[in-house]
N, C-alpha and C positions, 0 to 999 in steps of 0.2 A: 414438611412432608405432606401436609394437607394439600399444599399447591402442586407439588409433583404428582400426587395420586389423581388429583382432579385433571391436570395436563394429560396424564398417561390415559385416562378414561376417555378423553376428547381427542386422543390420537395426535396431540400437539407435542413439539418438543419441550424438554424439561431440563436441559442441560445448561441453562444461563440464568439461574435466579439472580435477583437483586434485592436490596432493602435500601430504603432512604432514611437517613438520619443527619442531624446537624453537624457541624465540625466541632460541636462541644462533647461529642461522643467520649467516654470512658474507655480505656484501652481495651477492656474485655469485647468491645465490638470489633475492633481491629482484629483481635485473636480469632473471634468466630467467623470473620469473614476469611481470613487466611486459612483457617483448618477446615472449615466446611466448603470452601472455594465457592463463596457467594459474593458477587460484586456489592461493594458498599458504595453507595452515591450520596455524596455528601453536600449538604446545603450550608453554604458559607454564612456564618454570623458576622455582623458588622456592628459599628457603633450606632448605626441607625436601627439595625435590627438584630436586638441582642439576643432573640430566642429564634426558634424555628419558625421560618416563614411559611404557612400553609401552602399558598400559591406557589412559591418557588419549589416546595417539595412535590406537589402534584405535577409540575412541569418534568420532573425526573422519573415519574412512574410510568410504566408501560405494562403490557401483558404478563411480563416475567417479574414484576414486583411481588415479592411475597409479603412484605408489610412496610408500614412507615413507623418509625421509632421515635416518637416524642420523649422528652426527657423531664423529669420532676426532680429538681435539685441538680442542676448541671454542674460538674465536678469542678470545672474551670471558672464558673461565675456565682454558682449558688442560686441562679434564676430557674424559673419553671417555664417550659413550654405550653402554650395555649392548647390544650388537648381538645376542649369544647369546640373551639374555632376550627382546629383541623378536622374534627369528626363531622362538622356541618359541611366543610368544603369537600371532604372526601366522599360524603353521601351523595352529593351533587354530581361528582366526578364518576363514582361508580355507576350510577344511574344513567349518565351520558355515554360511557365507554362500555357498559355491560360487564365490567370487571368487579370483583368482589375483594379488593385489596382491603385488609384488614389493619388494626392499629395494635402494636405491642407497646405499652407503656413501661420504659425504663424508670423506675421509681426507686433506684437504689437508695437514695437519699431522702427524696421527698416522700416516699411511701409511708414513712412513720411519723410525718409532721402533718400532712394534709388531712387524713381522718380526724385528727384531734384538733387542731387549729383552724381549719377550714372546712367544715362538714358540709357547707351548702356549695362548695366548689365542685363542679362536675369534671372529673379527669378520668372515672373509673368505669366500672361496668354498667353505671346509668347510662352510658353512651353507646350508641347503636354499633359502631364499628370496633370499639375496644373488646378485644377478645382475650387478651392476656396481659398479665402484669408481673413485672419482677421487682423484688424488693430485698435489701440487705438486711439481716437481723443484726448484723455486726456494726452498723453504722448508728442510727438513730433508733434502731430497735433494742439497744441497751444491752447487747449480748457480745461476749467476746469473739474476736475473728474466727471466720471460717463458715458462717451461716448465712445462706441466701434462699429466698422463697420465689416460686413461680406459681401464680394462680391463673387457672382459666375460666372463663366465663361459665363453661358448662362442659360436661364431660364430652359431649360431642365435638367440642373443638380440640381435644387432646388426642393427636394421632394413636391409634391402636399400636403402631411399630413402636411406640415410645414406652409402652407398658409391658412388663415382664412377670409373670407368675409363677411360683414355686410352691410345691406342697410338702416338700422334704423337712420343713421347720416345725410341723405338727398342725399346720393349718395352711389353707390356701392363702398366700401372700403375694399381693401385687405391688411392685415397686417401679417407680419412675425416676430415671437418674442415668448417670454415666458410669458410675460405679455402684457395686452392691454392697459390699461391707463398708462400713464407715463409723466412726465414733458418733454417739447420742449425745454427747455432753453439750453441744451448742443447742440442740434442740431441746433437751431438758432445761438448760438455762433460759431459753425463750419461752417455754411453758411456765417456768417458775416466775418470770417476770410478767407474764400476762395474769397469772393467778394473784401475784403479791401485789401489782400495781392496779390492775383493771384498767378500764377505759379512761376514769377520772384521774387515776395516778399518772398514766402516760401523758394526759393532757396538761397536767401540772408540770411535769418535767420538761415538755417540749415548750410550753409557754415561757417558762423560766428562762430556759436556754436562749430563746427567742429575743426575750427582753434583753438580755444581756448583750446579744449580738447587736441589737438596735441601738444600744447605748455605746458600744465600742465604735459603731458606723457614725453616730453622731459626733462623737469626739474626734475620731479620724478627720471629718469633714472641717473641723475647725482648725486642723494644723495646717500651716502656711504650705508645705511643700506638696500636699496630697489633694486627690479629687477621688471621690467614690465613682466605681464604674456604674452603679445604678442607685438610684435615690430609694428604691425598694429594697427591702430585706424580708424576703418571704420564706427564708429557711435560716437555721442558725449558722449561716456562713455567707461571707461577702468578700469582695476584693476592691483593691484600689490602686491607683498609680500616680506617679509624679505628674504634677501640672506641666504641660509642655513648656510654658514660659519659664517655670522653676528649673526644669530638667535641663533647659538649654544652658544655664550658667552654673549648674551644679557641678562640684567636684567628685560627687559620689553618685551612686545607684542604689537602687532597692536591694541588690545583691550585697551591697556592704551593709544596708541596714539588717538583712537577713543574718548576716555574720555576726553583727554586734548582738543582736537579740539572742543568738544562739549561745552566745557566751554567758548569758544570764539564764539558760536553761529554757528559752521560748523556742519553740519549732514553728516558725512562721515562714513558710516558703516563698520565695520569689521565683516568678517562672514568666515565659511569654505566653502570650493567648495563642490559639490555633491559628490555622491557615486564613489569610486575609487579614488578621489582626496580629500577626506575628511581630510586628514593631513595637507592640505594647508590652512592657514588662510590669507585672502586677504582683501584689502581695494578698495572701489570702489568710483569713481568720475563720477557723471553724469552732464554734462554742459547744462543747461536750457537757454532758450531765455533771454537776458538781462545779462547774467553772462559775465562782461567784462574782459579785460585784467587787469585792475587795481585791480579787485575782484580776479583774479586768482593769482596775484602777493600778495595779502593780504592773500589768503589760503597758498600758498607756504612758505611765511613768517613765519606763525603759525605753519605750519608742521615743519619747520627748528628750530623754538624756542623751540616746544614740544620736538623734538629730542634732543637738546641741554640739557634741563632739564632732560630727562629720562636718558640719558647718565651719569649724574651725581649722579645718585642712588647709595646708598652704598649696599642696599639689594634688592633682587629680589622683584618683585611686587607679590601680591597674585595671579594674571592670570598666571604669569610667574612659580611659585611654582605649580600650578595647572596643568600646562603642563608637568613639569617635572615629576609629579607623576601620569600623565594619568588619571587625574580628570576631569570631565567635567567643561566647562566655561560657565556661563550663560551671554548671550549677554545683554547689558544694553540698546541698542538703537534699534528702529525697522529697519528691512531691508526688501526690497521688494520681497526678495526670499520667504519668508513667510512660510517655511516648517518645519524647526527644531528650537526648542527652545534651546535645549542643542547643543552648536555649536563646541565644541572641547573636544576631549580626552585629 
């Protein structure tokens, strides 16, 4: 709205807005683009560039770009885009072009990790062009589903058109949102956690979750069939895939491992990575509050047992045969990426 208002004041067209984001986006951005009729320009992720490349992002910008969206805690990989590097590159770009393209940080997952475990890392309003941040209270914010927050750098960056005031509730109340009446349970839950845990409490919870994730990551790396997507574990989630040399002769796929683990009560999804990496089938572990070292060892034990069973197979599984024939494989388990039903050629 700020971009449109400025364009109107300048007498310039405002009917073709766009925003720039990596292909690691969560499905909410696809919904936003479609419902608000805003072009989404996607910067491809690759094995060499596993996070948003600032220079590639800037190549997609023009006078109609309303913002660039780096992600902290990419749903597909668990990694963080380098917001500080993007801010620096964008500052030079805006100075050269005369644009004032801002940054909106999608910190749905990382927003409740970074402040507590990486306080020195600049990804937030300490950076010049970061004007807004979104974060989920129901992920690592430790509240039940249905709560999300949006923070603006200052009131001047919140468009007046998004604020609505009424006085018929006994006082002048200003509300920002798409709906007016909604439950307050999630907000109270977040308030309770803030008061109960405080900064130090959140730090301890997130630190413990991250240490468990790092432990599982290190144990997965020791297993013969697997290779971790990244050596770094910056959030309590990470992914891995089958080593190409192992997968070539294997009679099973990660979809089969997913099915085996689900029989023991584990929800460890297998899925393909986004565009340009769609040939890679990966598995993801997300470590939540309360997931102990004992539970981690149980999971690792079940993974090892499942591998032992799968390696005894005499014939390839249906998913393996489908992969060999370049046929689509239908995932049997929900995964939070939410985009593609057909997951593998």
